[in-house]
C-alpha positions as CSV (number, residue, x, y, z in Angstrom):
1,M,57.1,74.9,98.5
2,S,60.5,74.2,97.0
3,N,61.2,71.2,94.5
4,R,64.2,69.1,94.3
5,L,66.2,72.1,92.8
6,Q,66.7,73.8,95.6
7,H,69.5,71.5,96.0
8,E,71.4,72.4,92.9
9,I,74.2,75.3,92.5
10,S,73.3,76.5,89.0
11,P,72.1,79.9,89.4
12,Y,69.7,79.1,86.3
13,L,68.5,76.2,88.4
14,L,68.0,77.7,91.5
15,Q,65.9,80.3,89.5
16,H,63.0,77.1,88.9
17,A,63.7,75.9,92.7
18,D,60.3,77.3,93.9
19,N,58.3,76.5,90.6
20,P,54.9,74.9,91.4
21,V,56.6,72.2,89.1
22,E,58.1,69.3,90.3
23,W,61.3,69.9,88.7
24,H,64.1,67.1,88.9
25,A,67.9,67.9,88.3
26,W,69.3,65.4,84.9
27,G,70.7,62.4,86.5
28,P,69.9,58.7,86.9
29,E,67.2,59.4,89.7
30,A,65.0,60.9,87.2
31,L,65.4,59.1,84.8
32,A,64.7,55.9,86.6
33,L,61.9,57.6,88.3
34,A,60.3,58.0,84.4
35,R,60.6,54.4,84.3
36,E,59.3,53.3,87.1
37,L,56.0,55.7,86.9
38,D,55.8,54.9,83.2
39,K,55.9,58.6,82.4
40,P,57.2,60.3,79.3
41,I,60.3,63.1,80.2
42,F,59.9,67.0,79.9
43,L,62.9,68.0,79.5
44,S,63.6,72.2,79.7
45,I,67.1,73.1,78.8
46,G,67.8,77.0,79.1
47,Y,70.5,79.2,80.9
48,A,70.6,82.1,83.4
49,A,70.8,85.3,81.4
50,C,68.2,83.5,78.5
51,H,65.4,86.3,78.1
52,W,62.7,83.9,76.9
53,C,63.4,81.4,79.3
54,H,62.6,84.0,81.8
55,V,59.1,84.4,80.0
56,M,58.0,80.9,79.6
57,A,58.8,80.5,83.4
58,H,56.6,83.3,84.3
59,E,54.1,82.4,81.8
60,S,54.2,78.5,82.4
61,F,56.0,77.2,85.0
62,E,54.7,79.6,87.9
63,D,51.3,78.9,86.6
64,P,49.8,76.3,89.0
65,A,47.4,74.9,86.4
66,T,50.1,74.5,83.6
67,A,52.3,73.1,86.6
68,A,49.5,70.4,87.9
69,L,49.2,69.2,84.1
70,M,53.2,68.9,83.8
71,N,53.1,66.8,87.2
72,E,50.2,64.9,86.5
73,H,51.7,63.4,83.2
74,F,55.5,63.5,83.1
75,V,58.8,63.4,85.1
76,N,59.9,67.0,84.5
77,I,63.8,67.8,84.4
78,K,65.4,71.0,84.2
79,V,68.7,71.5,82.6
80,D,71.4,74.5,82.6
81,R,72.7,74.0,78.8
82,E,76.1,75.7,80.0
83,E,76.7,73.1,83.0
84,R,75.9,70.1,80.5
85,P,76.6,71.1,77.3
86,D,76.3,67.4,76.2
87,V,72.5,67.0,77.0
88,D,71.9,70.8,75.5
89,S,73.8,69.7,72.1
90,L,72.4,66.4,71.5
91,Y,68.9,67.4,72.4
92,M,69.2,70.6,70.3
93,D,69.9,68.2,67.5
94,A,67.2,66.5,67.6
95,V,65.2,69.7,68.1
96,V,66.6,71.3,64.6
97,A,66.2,67.7,63.0
98,M,62.7,67.8,64.1
99,T,61.7,71.7,63.4
100,G,64.6,72.7,61.0
101,Q,65.4,75.6,63.7
102,G,66.9,75.4,67.5
103,G,67.1,78.1,70.4
104,W,66.4,78.5,74.0
105,P,64.5,77.9,76.0
106,L,64.7,74.2,74.4
107,S,61.8,72.1,75.1
108,I,61.6,68.4,74.3
109,F,59.5,65.2,75.0
110,L,61.6,62.1,75.8
111,S,61.0,58.6,76.2
112,T,61.5,56.7,79.1
113,E,64.9,55.6,77.9
114,G,65.8,59.5,76.7
115,E,64.7,59.0,72.8
116,P,63.3,62.5,71.8
117,L,59.4,62.4,71.1
118,Y,58.7,65.9,69.9
119,G,60.2,69.3,70.6
120,G,60.3,72.9,70.3
121,T,61.9,76.1,72.0
122,Y,59.5,78.7,73.3
123,F,55.7,77.5,73.6
124,P,53.1,80.4,74.7
125,P,50.5,80.1,77.5
126,D,48.2,80.5,74.8
127,R,47.7,79.8,70.9
128,R,49.9,83.0,68.9
129,H,52.0,83.6,66.0
130,G,50.9,79.7,64.3
131,M,52.4,78.3,67.8
132,P,50.2,76.3,69.6
133,A,49.5,76.7,73.5
134,F,51.6,74.8,75.8
135,K,48.8,73.2,77.6
136,E,47.7,72.0,74.3
137,V,50.9,70.5,73.7
138,L,51.4,68.9,77.2
139,L,48.0,67.3,76.7
140,A,48.3,66.1,73.4
141,I,51.9,64.6,74.1
142,A,50.3,62.8,77.5
143,G,47.3,61.5,75.0
144,S,49.8,60.2,72.3
145,W,51.4,58.3,74.9
146,R,48.3,56.4,76.2
147,A,47.0,56.0,72.8
148,D,49.5,55.7,70.3
149,R,52.4,55.1,72.1
150,E,54.2,52.7,69.3
151,R,54.1,55.1,66.7
152,L,55.5,57.7,69.3
153,L,58.5,55.4,69.8
154,A,58.9,54.3,66.8
155,G,59.8,57.9,65.5
156,G,61.9,58.6,68.6
157,K,64.2,55.5,67.8
158,Q,64.6,56.3,64.3
159,L,65.7,60.2,65.6
160,A,67.8,58.4,68.5
161,A,69.7,56.2,65.3
162,Q,70.4,59.5,63.2
163,L,71.7,61.5,66.7
164,A,74.4,58.4,67.0
165,Q,76.1,59.2,63.5
166,V,78.3,61.4,64.3
167,P,80.7,63.5,61.8
168,S,84.0,61.7,60.4
169,L,87.5,63.4,60.5
170,I,89.3,61.1,58.6
171,G,89.2,61.0,54.6
172,G,89.6,63.5,51.9
173,Q,92.5,64.6,50.5
174,P,95.6,64.7,52.8
175,G,97.2,68.0,53.6
176,I,96.0,71.6,53.6
177,R,95.4,73.2,50.3
178,P,95.9,77.2,50.3
179,E,93.1,77.5,47.9
180,L,90.4,76.6,50.1
181,L,91.4,79.5,52.4
182,D,91.0,81.7,49.4
183,R,87.4,80.1,48.8
184,A,86.5,80.7,52.3
185,A,87.6,84.0,52.3
186,E,85.8,84.6,49.1
187,G,82.7,83.6,50.5
188,L,83.0,85.7,53.8
189,F,83.3,88.5,50.8
190,R,80.3,87.5,49.0
191,D,78.4,87.6,52.4
192,F,80.0,90.6,53.9
193,D,77.5,93.4,54.7
194,W,79.4,96.7,53.5
195,R,77.1,99.0,54.8
196,N,77.1,97.9,58.6
197,G,80.0,95.5,58.9
198,G,79.7,91.9,59.8
199,W,77.1,88.6,58.4
200,G,74.0,88.2,57.7
201,R,70.9,90.3,58.4
202,S,68.9,90.7,61.9
203,P,69.6,89.4,64.3
204,K,73.6,89.8,63.8
205,F,75.9,88.2,65.7
206,P,79.4,89.2,66.1
207,Q,81.8,86.7,64.5
208,P,85.3,86.8,66.3
209,M,86.7,83.9,64.8
210,A,85.6,84.6,61.3
211,I,87.5,88.4,61.9
212,E,90.2,86.7,63.7
213,F,90.8,84.5,60.0
214,L,90.7,87.4,58.0
215,L,93.3,89.4,60.0
216,R,95.2,86.1,59.4
217,R,94.7,86.6,55.7
218,Q,96.2,90.0,56.0
219,A,99.3,88.8,57.9
220,R,99.8,85.8,55.4
221,G,100.1,87.6,52.1
222,G,98.6,91.2,52.5
223,D,94.7,90.7,51.9
224,K,93.6,94.1,52.0
225,L,89.9,93.4,51.3
226,A,90.0,90.8,54.0
227,L,91.5,93.6,56.4
228,D,88.8,95.9,55.2
229,M,86.1,93.4,56.1
230,A,87.5,93.1,59.7
231,L,88.5,96.3,60.5
232,G,85.0,97.6,59.2
233,S,83.3,95.2,61.3
234,L,85.5,96.1,64.5
235,R,85.1,99.8,64.3
236,A,80.9,99.4,63.1
237,M,80.4,97.3,66.6
238,A,82.4,99.3,68.9
239,A,80.4,102.5,67.8
240,G,77.0,100.5,68.1
241,G,74.5,99.8,70.6
242,M,75.8,96.7,71.4
243,H,78.9,97.8,72.8
244,D,78.4,99.6,76.1
245,Q,79.3,103.0,76.2
246,L,79.4,103.7,79.2
247,G,80.4,100.4,81.1
248,G,82.4,98.7,78.3
249,G,81.7,95.1,77.0
250,F,79.6,93.8,74.2
251,A,76.1,92.2,74.3
252,R,75.4,89.1,72.9
253,Y,74.0,89.9,69.4
254,S,72.2,93.0,68.0
255,V,68.5,92.7,66.9
256,D,68.7,94.7,64.0
257,E,71.1,94.8,61.3
258,R,73.3,98.0,62.2
259,W,74.4,97.0,65.6
260,L,72.1,99.3,67.3
261,V,69.7,97.4,69.5
262,P,71.1,94.8,71.2
263,H,69.6,91.6,73.1
264,F,71.1,92.9,76.3
265,E,72.7,90.1,78.3
266,K,76.4,90.0,78.3
267,M,78.4,86.5,78.1
268,L,82.2,86.3,79.3
269,Y,82.5,84.0,76.0
270,D,81.7,86.9,73.9
271,N,83.6,89.1,75.5
272,A,86.8,87.2,75.9
273,Q,86.5,86.5,72.3
274,L,85.8,90.2,71.2
275,A,88.8,91.6,73.3
276,R,91.1,89.4,72.1
277,V,90.4,89.7,68.3
278,Y,90.0,93.9,68.8
279,L,93.6,93.5,70.4
280,L,94.9,91.5,67.6
281,A,93.0,94.0,65.5
282,W,95.4,96.8,67.0
283,K,98.4,95.0,66.6
284,L,97.6,94.6,62.7
285,S,96.6,98.2,62.2
286,G,97.8,100.7,65.0
287,D,94.0,101.9,65.2
288,R,94.2,102.9,69.3
289,E,90.5,102.8,69.1
290,L,90.6,99.3,68.6
291,L,93.2,98.9,71.6
292,A,90.3,101.1,73.6
293,A,87.6,98.7,72.8
294,A,89.6,96.0,73.8
295,D,90.9,97.6,77.0
296,S,87.3,98.5,78.2
297,T,86.2,94.9,77.7
298,L,88.6,93.1,79.7
299,D,88.0,96.2,82.4
300,F,84.4,95.1,81.9
301,M,85.4,91.6,82.8
302,L,87.3,92.3,85.6
303,R,85.0,94.7,87.4
304,E,81.6,93.5,86.7
305,L,82.3,89.4,86.1
306,R,85.7,88.3,88.0
307,D,85.2,86.1,91.4
308,P,87.2,87.5,94.1
309,L,89.5,84.4,93.9
310,G,90.4,85.1,90.2
311,G,87.7,83.0,88.2
312,F,85.1,84.9,85.9
313,Y,81.5,84.3,86.2
314,S,79.4,83.4,83.1
315,S,76.7,86.2,82.5
316,L,75.0,89.1,83.2
317,D,71.2,88.9,82.4
318,A,69.3,91.0,79.9
319,D,66.6,92.0,82.5
320,S,66.8,94.2,85.6
321,E,63.0,95.2,87.1
322,G,61.3,92.4,84.9
323,E,62.3,94.9,81.8
324,E,65.0,93.7,79.0
325,G,67.6,96.4,78.8
326,K,66.5,99.0,81.7
327,Y,69.4,98.9,83.2
328,Y,71.1,100.4,79.9
329,V,69.0,102.7,78.7
330,W,68.0,106.3,79.0
331,T,65.6,109.2,78.2
332,S,66.8,112.2,76.9
333,S,65.2,114.0,80.3
334,E,67.5,111.7,82.5
335,I,70.7,112.9,80.6
336,E,69.5,116.3,80.6
337,A,69.0,115.7,84.8
338,A,72.5,114.5,85.0
339,L,74.5,116.4,83.1
340,G,72.9,119.7,82.5
341,D,74.1,120.6,85.9
342,A,77.3,118.7,86.1
343,E,79.9,120.1,87.6
344,S,82.9,120.0,84.9
345,A,85.9,118.6,86.0
346,A,87.6,118.0,82.7
347,S,91.1,119.6,83.1
348,G,91.4,122.3,79.9
349,D,87.5,123.4,80.3
350,R,87.0,126.9,79.7
351,H,84.6,126.8,82.5
352,S,86.0,127.6,85.6
353,A,86.1,124.1,88.4
354,G,82.8,124.1,90.1
355,A,81.1,125.8,87.4
356,A,78.0,124.0,85.3
357,D,78.5,123.1,81.8
358,P,75.3,123.9,80.2
359,Q,76.5,122.4,77.2
360,L,77.1,119.0,78.2
361,A,74.1,117.4,77.9
362,A,73.7,118.7,74.4
363,L,77.1,117.6,73.3
364,F,76.4,113.9,75.0
365,A,73.0,113.7,73.4
366,A,74.7,114.7,69.8
367,A,77.8,112.5,70.3
368,Y,75.4,109.0,71.6
369,G,72.4,109.6,69.4
370,V,70.1,110.5,72.3
371,E,66.8,112.0,71.1
372,A,63.2,112.5,72.7
373,G,61.6,109.4,71.1
374,G,64.4,107.3,71.7
375,N,65.5,104.4,69.3
376,F,64.3,101.3,72.0
377,E,60.6,101.3,73.5
378,G,60.7,105.3,74.2
379,S,64.3,105.1,75.5
380,S,67.6,105.2,73.8
381,V,70.5,102.5,73.6
382,L,73.7,104.6,73.5
383,S,75.8,104.4,70.2
384,R,78.4,106.8,68.8
385,A,76.6,108.7,66.6
386,A,79.1,111.6,65.5
387,T,82.9,111.7,66.0
388,D,85.2,114.0,67.7
389,E,85.7,116.3,64.7
390,A,82.5,116.4,63.8
391,L,81.2,117.3,67.4
392,A,84.2,120.0,67.6
393,G,82.8,121.8,64.5
394,Q,79.0,121.4,65.8
395,F,79.9,123.0,69.2
396,E,82.6,125.1,68.1
397,L,85.3,123.2,70.9
398,P,88.8,122.6,70.5
399,I,88.8,118.5,69.9
400,E,90.7,117.8,72.8
401,Q,87.8,119.4,74.7
402,V,85.4,117.4,73.3
403,A,87.3,114.3,74.3
404,E,87.6,115.2,78.1
405,R,84.0,116.6,78.4
406,L,82.6,113.2,77.0
407,S,84.5,111.4,78.8
408,H,83.7,113.1,82.1
409,A,80.3,112.5,81.3
410,R,80.6,108.7,80.6
411,R,81.8,108.3,83.9
412,R,78.9,110.7,85.3
413,L,76.3,108.4,83.8
414,L,78.3,105.1,84.7
415,E,78.4,106.0,88.4
416,M,74.4,107.2,88.4
417,R,73.8,103.6,86.2
418,Q,75.5,101.6,89.3
419,A,72.9,102.9,91.8
420,R,70.0,101.0,89.6
421,V,68.8,97.9,90.2
422,R,71.7,95.4,88.3
423,P,71.0,92.5,85.8
424,G,71.1,89.5,87.8
425,L,74.4,87.6,87.7
426,D,74.9,84.2,86.8
427,D,78.0,83.9,89.1
428,K,79.4,80.0,88.3
429,V,82.3,79.6,86.8
430,L,82.6,77.5,83.6
431,C,86.3,75.8,82.8
432,A,86.3,76.5,79.0
433,W,84.8,80.1,79.2
434,N,87.7,80.9,81.2
435,G,90.1,79.8,78.8
436,L,88.8,82.1,76.5
437,A,89.7,84.6,79.5
438,L,92.9,83.7,80.2
439,M,93.7,83.8,76.6
440,A,92.5,87.3,76.2
441,L,94.2,88.4,79.2
442,S,97.5,86.5,78.7
443,E,97.8,88.1,75.1
444,A,97.0,91.6,76.4
445,A,99.8,91.5,79.1
446,A,102.2,90.7,76.1
447,A,100.6,92.7,73.7
448,T,100.5,96.0,76.2
449,A,103.0,95.2,79.0
450,R,100.7,96.1,81.5
451,S,101.3,93.8,85.0
452,D,98.1,94.2,85.9
453,R,96.8,92.3,82.9
454,L,99.4,89.5,83.8
455,E,98.8,89.4,87.5
456,A,95.0,88.8,86.2
457,A,96.1,86.4,84.2
458,Q,98.2,84.3,86.8
459,R,95.6,84.8,89.7
460,L,93.0,83.2,87.0
461,A,94.8,80.6,86.0
462,G,95.9,79.3,89.7
463,F,92.4,79.4,90.4
464,L,91.4,77.3,87.6
465,L,94.2,74.9,88.5
466,K,93.6,74.6,92.5
467,H,89.3,75.0,92.7
468,L,88.3,73.1,89.4
469,V,90.6,70.0,89.8
470,V,88.9,67.3,92.1
471,D,90.7,64.2,92.8
472,G,93.3,64.8,90.2
473,R,90.1,65.5,87.8
474,L,89.4,68.7,85.9
475,Q,85.8,69.9,86.4
476,R,83.6,71.7,84.2
477,S,82.0,74.1,86.6
478,W,82.1,75.8,89.9
479,R,80.2,78.2,92.4
480,R,80.4,79.2,96.0
481,G,83.5,76.6,96.5
482,Q,81.5,73.5,94.7
483,A,83.2,72.1,91.5
484,R,80.9,70.0,89.6
485,Y,80.5,67.5,86.5
486,T,83.7,65.8,84.8
487,A,85.5,68.3,82.4
488,Y,84.2,68.0,78.4
489,L,86.4,68.3,75.4
490,E,86.3,71.9,75.1
491,D,87.1,72.4,78.7
492,H,90.3,70.6,78.8
493,A,91.2,72.4,75.0
494,G,89.9,75.8,75.9
495,L,92.0,75.3,79.6
496,G,95.4,74.0,77.6
497,L,95.1,77.0,75.1
498,G,94.9,79.6,77.9
499,L,97.8,78.0,79.8
500,L,99.9,77.7,76.6
501,A,99.5,81.5,76.3
502,L,100.2,82.3,79.7
503,Y,103.2,80.5,79.4
504,Q,104.3,82.2,76.4
505,V,104.3,85.6,78.4
506,D,106.0,84.7,81.9
507,F,107.6,81.9,81.4
508,D,106.5,79.7,84.0
509,L,106.6,75.9,83.5
510,R,103.9,75.5,85.5
511,W,101.4,76.7,83.0
512,Y,103.1,74.7,80.2
513,A,103.1,71.5,82.3
514,A,99.2,72.4,83.0
515,A,99.0,72.6,79.1
516,L,100.6,69.2,78.3
517,A,98.5,67.3,80.8
518,Q,95.2,68.8,79.0
519,A,96.6,67.6,76.0
520,D,97.5,64.4,77.0
521,E,94.0,64.0,78.6
522,I,92.4,64.9,75.4
523,L,94.4,61.9,73.4
524,A,93.6,59.3,76.3
525,A,90.4,59.8,76.8
526,F,88.6,61.6,74.1
527,P,89.5,60.3,70.9
528,D,87.2,59.2,68.3
529,P,88.3,55.9,65.8
530,Q,86.7,58.2,62.9
531,G,88.9,61.2,63.3
532,G,88.8,63.8,66.0
533,F,87.4,63.6,69.2
534,F,84.4,63.0,71.1
535,D,82.8,65.9,73.5
536,T,82.7,63.7,76.5
537,R,85.0,61.0,77.9
538,H,85.4,57.5,77.6
539,D,84.1,56.9,80.8
540,H,81.1,59.6,80.8
541,E,77.4,59.0,81.7
542,R,76.0,57.0,78.9
543,L,73.5,59.2,76.8
544,I,71.4,57.6,73.5
545,A,74.3,58.9,71.5
546,R,77.7,60.1,72.1
547,P,78.0,63.6,70.9
548,K,80.9,65.4,68.8
549,S,80.7,68.9,67.9
550,I,82.7,70.3,65.4
551,Q,80.8,73.6,64.5
552,D,82.0,77.0,65.7
553,S,79.1,79.1,67.1
554,P,79.1,80.6,69.3
555,T,82.3,79.7,70.7
556,P,85.1,77.4,68.9
557,S,83.6,73.6,69.1
558,G,85.8,71.4,71.4
559,N,87.4,69.9,68.0
560,T,88.4,73.1,67.0
561,S,90.3,73.9,70.4
562,A,91.5,70.5,70.8
563,A,93.2,70.8,67.0
564,S,94.7,74.3,67.7
565,L,96.1,73.0,71.2
566,L,97.6,70.1,69.6
567,L,99.0,72.1,66.8
568,Q,100.9,74.7,69.2
569,L,102.1,72.1,71.4
570,A,103.6,70.2,67.9
571,A,105.4,73.2,67.3
572,L,106.9,73.9,70.8
573,T,108.1,70.3,71.4
574,G,108.0,68.4,67.7
575,E,106.3,65.6,68.8
576,R,104.0,63.8,66.1
577,R,101.9,62.4,68.4
578,Y,100.3,65.8,68.8
579,A,100.7,67.0,65.4
580,E,99.3,63.8,63.6
581,P,95.9,63.8,65.0
582,A,95.5,67.8,64.7
583,E,96.7,68.1,61.1
584,A,94.3,65.0,60.0
585,A,91.5,66.8,61.5
586,A,92.3,70.1,59.8
587,S,92.5,68.3,56.5
588,A,89.2,66.5,56.8
589,M,87.3,69.6,57.9
590,Q,88.9,72.0,55.3
591,D,86.2,71.5,52.4
592,L,83.3,72.3,54.8
593,A,85.0,75.1,56.5
594,A,85.7,76.8,52.9
595,R,81.9,75.8,51.8
596,H,80.3,77.5,55.3
597,P,83.1,79.8,56.7
598,T,81.4,81.7,59.3
599,A,80.0,78.3,60.9
600,F,83.4,77.1,60.9
601,S,85.6,80.0,61.5
602,G,87.7,78.5,64.2
603,W,88.5,75.9,62.1
604,L,89.8,78.2,59.4
605,C,92.2,79.9,62.0
606,A,93.3,76.2,62.9
607,I,93.6,75.5,59.3
608,D,96.1,78.8,59.0
609,F,98.2,77.7,61.6
610,A,98.2,74.0,60.2
611,L,99.1,75.1,56.8
612,G,102.1,77.0,58.1
613,P,104.7,77.7,58.3
614,Q,105.2,77.9,61.9
615,L,107.8,80.0,63.3
616,Q,109.3,79.2,66.7
617,L,111.2,81.5,69.1
618,A,113.2,80.3,72.0
619,L,114.7,82.9,74.4
620,A,117.7,81.5,76.9
621,G,118.0,83.2,79.7
622,D,116.2,83.9,82.8
623,P,112.9,85.8,82.3
624,S,113.4,88.4,84.9
625,E,116.6,89.5,83.1
626,P,115.9,93.0,81.7
627,E,118.0,92.0,78.4
628,F,115.4,88.7,78.0
629,Q,112.4,90.6,78.5
630,A,113.9,93.2,75.5
631,L,114.0,90.4,73.2
632,A,110.7,89.1,74.1
633,Q,109.0,92.4,73.5
634,V,110.1,92.3,70.2
635,P,107.9,89.7,68.6
636,R,104.9,90.7,71.1
637,S,104.6,94.1,69.1
638,R,103.9,92.7,65.9
639,Y,101.1,90.7,64.7
640,L,102.6,87.1,64.0
641,P,99.6,84.7,64.4
642,N,101.6,81.5,63.4
643,L,104.6,82.2,66.1
644,V,105.5,79.8,69.0
645,T,107.5,80.9,72.2
646,A,109.8,79.3,74.5
647,G,111.9,80.3,77.3
648,G,113.9,80.1,80.1
649,E,117.3,79.1,81.7
650,P,118.9,76.6,79.2
651,G,118.8,73.2,80.8
652,T,115.7,73.6,82.9
653,R,113.7,70.2,83.5
654,G,110.1,70.1,81.6
655,Q,111.0,72.9,79.1
656,P,109.4,72.4,75.6
657,G,111.3,70.4,73.1
658,L,112.1,73.7,71.3
659,M,114.6,74.9,74.1
660,A,117.0,71.8,73.7
661,D,120.5,72.8,73.2
662,R,119.8,76.1,73.2
663,S,122.4,78.3,75.3
664,R,123.3,81.4,76.5
665,I,125.6,83.7,74.4
666,D,128.7,85.3,76.0
667,G,126.6,84.9,79.1
668,Q,123.4,87.0,77.7
669,P,119.9,85.7,76.9
670,A,119.8,84.7,73.3
671,A,117.2,84.3,70.9
672,Y,116.8,81.6,68.3
673,L,114.1,82.2,65.4
674,C,113.6,79.1,64.0
675,Q,111.1,77.2,61.3
676,G,110.4,73.5,61.4
677,F,113.1,73.7,64.0
678,I,115.7,74.7,61.7
679,C,117.0,77.8,63.7
680,R,118.9,81.0,62.3
681,L,122.0,82.2,64.4
682,P,121.4,83.0,67.9
683,V,121.3,87.2,68.4
684,T,121.4,88.7,71.7
685,T,119.9,92.1,71.1
686,P,116.3,93.4,70.0
687,E,117.3,95.1,66.9
688,A,119.1,92.0,65.6
689,L,115.9,89.8,66.2
690,A,113.7,92.3,64.8
691,D,115.7,92.1,61.3
692,Q,115.5,88.7,61.5
693,L,112.0,88.7,62.0
694,D,111.8,91.5,59.2
695,A,113.7,88.9,56.8
696,M,111.1,86.0,57.6
697,V,108.0,87.6,57.4
698,S,109.1,89.3,53.9
699,Q,109.5,86.1,52.2
700,P,106.7,85.2,50.4
701,S,107.4,81.5,50.5
702,A,107.5,81.8,54.5
703,L,104.1,82.9,54.6
704,Q,102.2,81.1,51.9
705,S,103.2,77.6,52.0
706,P,103.9,75.0,54.1
707,P,107.5,74.2,54.8
708,A,109.0,71.1,53.0
């Protein structure tokens, strides 16, 4: 018999709709029921791709005896953390305060007023590894509620008061201090894993924002050490098993420090951020292997995560057929069966068309580390174990044939893999995460001049503005025609950044106007008198505290994205109302970000932009003209992280302030390169614009200190 979750649209909540637990969705009805019945609340928070959420569901929530205890003593509430980041962040902070650690599934007991009483993450069905059995926890909390409620509530009220204390983003030394960015880079250097790339031990997470900050260091002052850390991390991840060597895209993290064995779930936010940072690294380094990683990641997103209407789904599960990673791993016998008698269609192959290639399975196994014993529970996670050059020597082949044969083998294995039972798909569309995807697609369209990337970005932007706006108000989540939950700070800011990135590619004023609208909504509905912004609107549902997130992990915090959006708009418009709150927040965050660079690396990128100088490019002309496009393409082939661009026919209503008083020159499209709205003489040829850019970025003062 289904419970109340059957009426929800979240795939995660629907996974629990047939549990014997009498689940409720979070909302006033469930909270009122707890007060009416005088029962404490058991709140379980997770998400559809969470492996350990599935484990706890199977062990406890599907167990009739456990469900009976839960139903007798508690009002049970399920929350999809991706739909309700406000509830998740609030109670995650509570569990971290109680236990020193957090994670999902998040399991927390609340008073009838929502105050946290006791919590943890995964609880096993029986005692193990020092953890109590879940049924023991249920009985203990129920007993305390009956016999020792006053003490239990006192602790909950005290913790709720702590949660209400939000971080201040005012005060500190005014202005950005460049030496703090130096200190942050030194911290990244000290903690860097020079053997394997990245930061930390196992489990090891990708750090796209930290890598972007290091790329900015190289662009600002020629910091080779920063570049080595960035490129070393990207190359190591691309070669590892965390990177899907057949289908593209990246898993959420590696369970080891070598990037070899992933936790197999694939999240949109990871792949959007990684695709973008690989693209930026290619622009800076010229390494086409990095571009290949960016392209294959975007191709994965478009192939496996895109809704027919143009939006992007949230995630792919780690599990298929009840086993983690089963969809992705291979045994040596499977490789031999698939490739040992495979027909070789690679051009230039020394074998005739249609003939068998007996060498292919051995070549592939050597290239991707496939061995008889495997590297993951008897099977192999594919990772790049040998270079084309080494394989050419080992197998006595021309290097071109190595690449051709491996490409042929990957295509064949991908086709075979697609016939397997696929991992579960969370097909809800989240606004903030789609903003990250929009940024990646837009910047890829600009850098590579690929019309398909631009078309995908335009479809995505149109989808978000059409389907996630209800009665004039942006929504957080959409699935199968239904949009729900008023947008949070990160949704407005993420969408605004994506729209602004797209505007700077096609110069369609629809996107610019919509980006301005997101910024104006942030300033009107989210500000905190203590600086920065709350995660929720001023008229949002009342919780025990109003959350305010500032930490960047694994996505930019709402405050980080809001500051970045406002800073870019200030550079395009010249309006101080955008610049002032962002600069104040960046100034307040700089000390903390310098001390903990991997936790606040998105802030470091925003601070770098705030430090300036911001370069501004105004392009006067019709964006459809070849001459206009030739000018626009000049900066797109370079890594210029602090450049903003506006463009269009002079005098068009609604353009950014940067376009004021711009005009064509002798009827030709013209480029105005500026800093602080002080511009060089306009030019009409790509060569002249390139010369101006070269002169501008070669001036140390122009890159290492803010404008006067």
